C-alpha positions as CSV (number, residue, x, y, z in Angstrom):
1,M,0.0,0.0,0.0
2,I,1.2,3.5,-0.7
3,G,2.7,5.3,2.3
4,K,1.3,8.5,3.8
5,G,4.3,10.6,2.6
6,A,4.0,9.4,-1.0
7,Y,0.2,9.9,-0.9
8,L,0.5,13.5,0.5
9,R,3.1,14.3,-2.2
10,Q,0.5,13.3,-4.8
11,L,-2.1,15.3,-3.0
12,T,-0.1,18.5,-2.7
13,A,1.0,18.2,-6.4
14,S,-2.6,17.9,-7.5
15,T,-3.9,20.7,-5.4
16,M,-5.6,23.2,-7.7
17,P,-3.5,26.3,-8.0
18,M,-5.0,29.0,-5.9
19,Q,-4.9,32.6,-7.0
20,S,-2.0,34.4,-5.3
21,V,-1.7,38.1,-5.0
22,A,-0.4,40.0,-8.1
23,M,2.6,42.1,-7.4
24,G,5.9,43.5,-8.7
25,K,9.5,43.4,-7.4
26,E,8.8,45.7,-4.5
27,I,6.3,45.5,-1.7
28,E,5.2,47.8,1.2
29,G,2.9,46.2,3.7
30,S,2.5,44.4,7.0
31,T,4.0,41.3,8.4
32,P,1.5,39.6,10.8
33,P,4.3,39.0,12.2
34,S,5.5,36.0,10.2
35,V,8.8,34.3,9.2
36,F,9.6,31.1,7.4
37,V,12.8,29.1,7.6
38,G,13.3,26.4,5.0
39,S,14.9,23.0,5.6
40,W,16.5,22.4,2.2
41,N,20.3,22.2,2.3
42,Y,20.4,22.5,6.1
43,P,22.4,24.1,7.8
44,D,22.6,26.6,4.9
45,V,18.9,27.4,4.7
46,F,16.7,30.0,3.1
47,A,15.0,32.2,5.7
48,G,13.0,35.3,5.5
49,P,9.9,37.3,6.4
50,M,6.4,36.9,5.0
51,V,4.6,40.1,4.2
52,A,1.1,41.0,3.0
53,P,0.7,43.9,0.5
54,M,-1.7,45.7,2.9
55,H,-1.2,47.9,5.9
56,G,-2.5,47.6,9.5
57,D,-3.3,44.6,11.6
58,T,-2.7,41.4,9.6
59,T,-2.3,39.2,12.7
60,V,-5.0,36.8,11.7
61,M,-3.2,35.8,8.5
62,D,-0.6,33.9,10.6
63,M,-2.5,32.8,13.7
64,P,-4.0,29.4,13.2
65,E,-5.4,29.4,16.8
66,A,-7.9,32.0,15.5
67,W,-9.0,30.1,12.4
68,I,-10.9,27.1,13.7
69,S,-12.3,28.8,16.8
70,G,-13.3,31.8,14.6
71,N,-15.1,29.5,12.1
72,K,-12.9,30.6,9.2
73,T,-13.7,28.7,6.0
74,Q,-11.0,26.9,4.0
75,D,-11.3,29.5,1.3
76,E,-10.8,32.3,3.9
77,I,-7.7,30.6,5.4
78,I,-6.2,29.9,1.9
79,G,-7.0,33.5,1.0
80,Y,-5.0,34.8,4.0
81,R,-2.0,32.6,3.1
82,M,-1.9,33.3,-0.6
83,N,-1.6,37.0,0.3
84,L,1.6,36.4,2.2
85,I,4.7,36.9,0.0
86,R,7.8,35.1,1.2
87,G,11.1,36.8,1.0
88,K,14.2,34.6,1.3
89,Q,17.9,34.8,1.8
90,Q,20.4,32.0,2.4
91,V,21.9,32.0,5.8
92,N,23.8,29.5,8.0
93,A,21.6,28.2,10.8
94,G,24.3,28.8,13.4
95,D,25.1,32.4,12.3
96,L,22.7,34.6,14.3
97,D,24.9,37.7,14.5
98,T,23.8,39.3,11.3
99,R,21.5,42.3,10.6
100,F,19.2,40.1,8.5
101,V,18.7,37.4,11.2
102,G,18.3,40.2,13.8
103,K,15.4,41.6,11.8
104,L,13.8,38.1,11.6
105,Q,14.1,37.9,15.4
106,E,12.5,41.4,15.8
107,I,9.6,40.1,13.7
108,S,9.1,36.9,15.7
109,L,9.3,38.7,19.1
110,S,6.9,41.4,18.1
111,A,3.6,41.8,19.9
112,S,1.8,43.0,16.8
113,S,2.0,43.4,13.0
114,L,4.9,45.4,11.7
115,E,5.1,47.7,8.7
116,S,7.7,46.4,6.2
117,E,9.3,47.2,2.9
118,I,10.9,44.5,0.7
119,A,12.6,44.7,-2.7
120,F,13.2,41.4,-4.5
121,T,15.8,40.4,-7.0
122,S,13.0,39.1,-9.2
123,T,9.2,39.1,-9.3
124,P,7.9,36.6,-6.6
125,Q,6.3,33.5,-8.1
126,G,4.7,30.2,-7.1
127,Q,3.0,29.0,-3.9
128,S,3.5,26.3,-1.3
129,F,1.0,23.8,0.2
130,S,2.1,21.2,2.7
131,E,0.7,18.9,5.3
132,E,3.4,20.1,7.7
133,H,3.3,23.9,7.4
134,T,0.7,26.4,6.6
135,P,0.5,27.5,2.9
136,F,2.0,30.7,1.6
137,G,2.0,32.7,-1.7
138,P,4.7,33.6,-4.1
139,S,8.4,33.9,-3.0
140,A,11.6,35.4,-4.3
141,P,15.1,36.3,-3.1
142,I,15.4,39.5,-1.1
143,E,17.5,42.4,-2.3
144,R,16.5,44.9,0.4
145,F,14.4,44.5,3.6
146,D,13.4,47.0,6.3
147,I,10.9,46.9,9.1
148,E,9.6,49.5,11.5
149,A,10.5,49.3,15.2
150,G,7.9,47.5,17.2
151,R,7.0,46.5,20.8
152,W,8.1,43.0,21.8
153,N,5.8,40.4,23.4
154,H,6.8,40.6,27.1
155,D,7.0,36.8,27.6
156,L,9.0,36.2,24.5
157,E,11.3,39.0,25.4
158,K,12.0,37.5,28.8
159,V,13.1,34.1,27.4
160,F,15.2,35.9,24.7
161,Y,17.3,37.6,27.3
162,D,17.6,34.6,29.5
163,T,20.6,32.9,27.9
164,D,20.9,30.3,30.7
165,L,17.4,29.0,30.2
166,K,17.2,25.8,28.2
167,A,15.1,25.9,25.0
168,A,12.7,23.2,26.2
169,D,12.1,25.0,29.5
170,A,11.5,28.2,27.6
171,V,8.9,26.6,25.4
172,M,7.1,25.1,28.3
173,D,7.2,28.4,30.3
174,L,5.7,30.2,27.4
175,H,3.0,27.6,27.0
176,K,2.1,27.9,30.7
177,D,2.0,31.7,30.3
178,G,-0.6,31.3,27.6
179,V,1.5,32.4,24.6
180,P,-0.1,31.1,21.4
181,F,1.6,28.0,20.0
182,S,2.2,29.8,16.7
183,G,4.1,32.6,18.6
184,I,6.2,30.1,20.5
185,Q,7.1,28.2,17.4
186,K,8.1,31.2,15.3
187,A,10.3,32.5,18.1
188,F,11.9,29.0,18.5
189,S,12.6,28.8,14.8
190,V,14.7,32.0,14.6
191,G,16.9,31.1,17.6
192,T,15.5,33.4,20.3
193,M,15.5,30.9,23.1
194,G,17.8,28.4,24.6
195,Q,21.3,28.6,26.1
196,E,23.4,31.2,24.3
197,R,25.9,28.8,22.6
198,G,23.2,26.4,21.5
199,R,20.9,28.9,19.8
200,R,20.4,28.5,16.0
201,L,17.8,28.8,13.3
202,V,15.5,25.8,13.1
203,P,13.5,25.1,9.9
204,T,9.9,26.0,10.4
205,R,8.7,22.4,9.7
206,W,11.1,21.0,12.3
207,S,10.3,23.7,14.9
208,I,6.6,23.0,14.8
209,T,7.2,19.3,15.6
210,A,9.8,20.2,18.2
211,C,7.5,22.5,20.1
212,D,4.6,20.0,19.9
213,T,6.9,17.3,21.2
214,I,8.4,19.4,24.0
215,I,5.0,20.5,25.3
216,G,3.5,17.0,24.8
217,D,6.3,15.3,26.7
218,R,6.2,17.7,29.7
219,L,2.4,17.4,29.8
220,L,2.6,13.6,29.7
221,T,4.8,13.5,32.8
222,A,2.2,15.5,34.7
223,V,-0.8,13.4,33.3
224,K,0.8,10.1,34.3
225,K,0.6,11.2,37.9
226,Q,-3.2,11.8,37.7
227,P,-6.1,9.4,38.4
228,V,-7.5,7.5,35.4
229,I,-11.0,8.5,34.1
230,D,-13.8,6.1,35.1
231,T,-15.7,5.8,31.9
232,W,-15.3,5.7,28.1
233,R,-15.7,9.1,26.4
234,V,-15.9,10.3,22.8
235,H,-15.2,13.9,21.9
236,E,-16.0,15.0,18.3
237,F,-15.4,17.9,16.0
238,S,-15.8,18.7,12.3
239,S,-14.3,21.4,10.1
240,L,-12.3,22.1,6.9
241,N,-13.6,18.8,5.3
242,N,-12.4,16.7,8.3
243,H,-14.2,14.8,11.0
244,Y,-12.4,14.0,14.3
245,A,-13.3,11.6,17.1
246,V,-11.2,11.4,20.3
247,I,-11.9,8.2,22.2
248,L,-10.7,8.4,25.8
249,M,-10.3,5.1,27.6
250,P,-10.3,4.4,31.3
251,T,-6.7,3.1,31.1
252,A,-3.2,4.4,31.8
253,W,-1.9,6.6,29.0
254,Q,-1.5,4.9,25.6
255,Y,-2.0,6.6,22.3
256,E,-3.0,5.9,18.7
257,W,-3.5,8.3,15.8
258,S,-5.4,6.9,12.8
259,E,-6.3,9.0,9.8
260,A,-8.3,8.2,6.7
261,F,-8.2,10.0,3.4
262,L,-11.5,9.3,1.7
263,H,-12.0,10.2,-2.0
264,V,-9.8,13.3,-1.7
265,L,-8.0,12.6,-5.0
266,G,-10.4,10.2,-6.6
267,N,-11.8,6.9,-5.3
268,E,-9.0,6.2,-2.8
269,E,-9.9,5.0,0.7
270,L,-6.6,5.1,2.6
271,V,-6.0,4.7,6.3
272,F,-2.7,5.4,8.1
273,S,-2.1,4.6,11.7
274,D,0.7,4.8,14.4
275,H,0.7,4.3,18.1
276,E,2.7,4.1,21.3
277,G,2.1,2.3,24.5
278,T,2.9,3.4,28.1
279,K,6.5,4.1,27.0
280,K,7.4,7.0,24.8
281,K,7.9,6.4,21.1
282,T,11.6,6.5,20.3
283,T,11.5,6.8,16.5
284,Y,9.9,9.5,14.4
285,S,6.4,8.7,13.4
286,P,5.9,7.8,9.7
287,L,2.7,9.9,9.9
288,G,4.7,13.0,10.4
289,G,4.1,16.1,12.5
290,C,0.4,15.6,12.9
291,Y,1.1,12.6,15.2
292,Y,2.7,14.9,17.7
293,S,0.3,17.8,17.2
294,C,-2.7,15.5,18.0
295,K,-0.9,14.0,21.0
296,M,-0.1,17.4,22.5
297,A,-3.7,18.6,22.0
298,V,-5.1,15.6,23.9
299,L,-2.6,15.8,26.7
300,E,-3.2,19.5,27.1
301,S,-6.9,18.8,27.8
302,L,-6.2,15.9,30.2
303,A,-3.6,18.0,32.1
304,R,-6.1,20.8,32.4
305,E,-8.7,18.3,33.8
306,Q,-6.0,16.7,36.0
307,R,-7.0,13.2,34.7
308,Q,-5.2,10.4,32.9
309,A,-6.6,8.3,30.0
310,G,-5.7,6.2,27.0
311,A,-6.5,8.0,23.7
312,I,-7.4,6.7,20.3
313,I,-8.1,9.4,17.8
314,L,-9.8,8.8,14.4
315,R,-9.7,11.4,11.6
316,E,-11.5,11.3,8.3
317,A,-10.4,13.7,5.6
318,R,-13.0,14.0,2.9
319,K,-13.4,15.3,-0.6
320,G,-12.4,18.9,-0.7
321,Y,-9.7,18.5,1.9
322,V,-6.6,20.6,1.1
323,P,-3.3,20.1,3.0
324,M,-2.7,23.2,5.1
325,G,-0.3,22.2,7.8
326,V,-0.5,20.3,11.1
327,F,-2.3,23.2,12.7
328,N,-5.4,21.6,11.1
329,V,-4.9,18.6,13.4
330,R,-3.8,20.5,16.5
331,E,-6.6,23.1,16.5
332,N,-9.4,20.7,15.4
333,V,-8.4,18.2,18.2
334,R,-8.2,21.1,20.7
335,S,-11.8,22.0,19.6
336,A,-12.9,18.4,19.9
337,M,-11.6,18.2,23.4
338,Q,-13.7,21.3,24.3
339,Q,-16.9,19.7,23.2
340,P,-19.1,17.9,25.7
341,A,-18.2,14.2,25.7
342,S,-20.6,11.3,24.9
343,E,-20.1,8.6,27.5
344,F,-20.2,4.8,27.0
345,E,-19.7,1.7,29.0
346,G,-17.1,0.2,26.7
347,I,-15.3,0.2,23.3
348,Q,-18.1,-1.6,21.6
349,P,-20.9,0.9,22.1
350,A,-18.4,3.8,21.5
351,L,-17.4,2.4,18.1
352,R,-21.0,1.5,17.1
353,Y,-21.9,5.1,17.9
354,L,-19.0,6.4,15.7
355,S,-19.9,4.0,12.9
356,E,-22.8,6.4,12.2
357,K,-20.5,9.4,12.2
358,F,-17.9,8.3,9.7
359,T,-18.4,7.7,6.0
360,L,-15.7,5.0,6.0
361,P,-16.7,1.8,7.8
362,V,-15.2,1.9,11.3
363,T,-13.9,-1.6,10.7
364,R,-11.3,0.0,8.4
365,F,-9.9,1.9,11.4
366,I,-9.9,-1.4,13.4
367,E,-8.0,-3.2,10.6
368,E,-5.2,-0.5,10.5
369,G,-5.1,0.4,14.2
370,K,-2.9,-1.9,16.2
371,L,-3.8,-0.4,19.6
372,L,-7.5,-0.3,18.7
373,R,-7.4,-4.0,17.7
374,S,-5.6,-4.8,21.0
375,V,-8.2,-3.0,23.1
376,I,-11.0,-4.9,21.2
377,R,-9.2,-8.2,21.6
378,E,-8.7,-7.6,25.4
379,R,-12.5,-7.1,25.7
380,Q,-13.2,-10.2,23.7
381,C,-15.2,-8.3,21.0
382,R,-15.8,-9.5,17.5
383,L,-15.3,-7.4,14.3
384,G,-19.0,-7.9,13.5
385,D,-19.9,-6.2,16.8
386,F,-19.0,-2.8,15.2
387,I,-21.1,-3.1,12.1
388,P,-24.3,-1.0,12.6
389,A,-27.5,-2.9,12.3
390,A,-29.5,-2.4,9.1
391,G,-32.3,0.2,9.2
């Protein structure tokens, strides 16, 4: 069967071109604030700001936390992103003492949008869609780049000047202080936190998973000390051509992420799954960053409730789905966890209930999900128990 990575490459390649903003070789506008650090040819990477050709507050264009909760449509989100023009310049990830990198740090630490001017060496072209990072519009190398002076976010400023604080501790402190994940991740990616000698640029895609992992691991340590929930729960949420179901089990922490792609490209019905038991996963998940984004979102909710549970999450991406980054998973699962739970006496009634909510037969999730199959086997259920009765 085709792997998820190969499938997503097909999917992003076939994504219908979206109309990007028309522009020339110079732009005056506002950065939300937003930066992007590429991963190609690391440690010599292409980094730079992303700027919209409009003035004023553009914060919403690069704040995924506001999109799902604000009921933004897929077209609205893509519209925001296609209006962000990426400037890029090659820099070494370990060389932070340059004016250019200093400006990127100014942007990432800013408490608000910043007025910016960019001249490019050529007219920006193209666009980028990915399952790992949010889309953006045309890009081109930078010839000249200036930003206005701005006020820094106080919490980000504090960790920037604390050069004895480890990066993981800084990420967790910022999360506890309520700094949006997107703000933490951007500051992390441009080397504004961590012990002085260890600071460096981190490609945007890597920094997203790093922050999800750091926060998730710290939350898991706390969650494992909490009492286990006493019933089976299902939390659900739908948006952006996806349906999510979080099954919480009255067990010690264990975790499985299963995602189905149903007729997105054509007639395909693909299910990908990965899991971990009571011990932390030691290898990078073949499902990519969404595995860690989902895990963090569930643990965030359990930590807030001061409870422990096992978690099996099912996702169905349906026709019309467009890859827009792992925020899609993190913010949808966060939204699911905020919905009132449906409670059940076991896995059988929970899955029978969900069989009415997914287009794909729930048995397909069972076939691909090792943890789910194990839970079913332990309770001596049969596959036929999860097929809804006719009528």
